[in-house]
N, C-alpha and C positions, 0 to 999 in steps of 0.2 A: 856096497852102494850107499850113497847118501841121498836121501829124499828130503827136499826142503819145500815146505808149504809157505804160501804167502796169500794176502788178500783178505783176511778176516777182518772183522770190525763190528760196529754197532749199527743196527738198522731197525727201523720201525716195522711193525707187523704190516704185511702186504708189500713190503719193499723187496729189492733184489740185491744180490751180492754175487761176485764171482771170485772163487778162490782157485789157486793154482798150485802145482807141485812140479818141481824139476828134479830130475835124477842127474845131478850135476857131475857125478864121477863116472857115469856109465859111458861105455863106447856104444855107438848107435845099435849095433847088432844085438847087444845085450838087452838094451831097453826094449827093442822091438820084439824080443822073445817072450816078454812077460804080459800077463793080464794085470792091469793096474786097477786099484780099488780106492775108494773113499769109505772111511769109517767115521763114526762120531761117538762121542761120549758126553752124555749130559751129566750134570752134578748129581752124585749119589746113585748113578745108574751104570750098568755094564756098557762096554763098548759095543756098538752095533753097526752092522753093514749098511751102507747107504747106496753105493752104486759101483759098477765095475765096467771095464771096457777092454776088449781085446785089441791086438795089433790091427786087425781088420775092422775095427770100430763096431764090433757087435757089443751091445750094451745090456745091462741088467740093472734093475732098480728095486729097492725096498718098496713095499706097498705104500708106505707113509709118505714117499716123496714122488711117486709116479705122477707124471703130468705137471710137476712143479720144477723139478730139478733135471738138468741135462749134463751128462758127463761127456767129455770130448778129449781127444788127444792130438797132439802135434808130434809125430814121430821124429821129424827132422830136428825138432828143438828139444826132444826128450822131455816133453812136458805133457801133463794132463790138467784139465780144468773141471770145475764144477760150477755151472751156472745155476743159481738158486733164485727162483722167482716165487712170488706170493708167500714170502717167509712168514712163519708162525712162531709164536714164543716157544713152543715145544721143539722147534728146530735149533734152539740155543744149545751150544756145547763146544767141545774142542773137536775139530775136524782133522782127521789123520789121513795122510796118504800112505798106501800100503802096496807092497807086492811080495808075495811069498812070505818070508820071515822078516822082511825089512820094513821099518816104520819110520815115518818122519817125526818131527818134534811136535807137530800139531799147530793149528792156527784157531784162535778163539773167534766163534761167531756168536753174537748176542743179539736176540730179537726182542725188542721191547713192545709191550702191549699198549 
């Protein structure tokens, strides 16, 4: 599978950003069978879980982003999204799309104070 992220960028603290990930090589039934995840890695830190979503749109979030981030998926388009609101400088990092052992190349999110 190939997971491709997009939508990262530079934003001021308190701002919003939406990133997305497409499973470009999946057939639909394969995409629909997976729980999809977002992870992030800040400079000098380990990669950490951010959010996950099942085919039926059951979601789970890291405590640090609850109430600010929303994960969603469009199964017909083989895409997932992460809407990030009220961004903080500590949200800065590379955001990775993941499912099982597959990882995207990441997209950089930088939040300035």
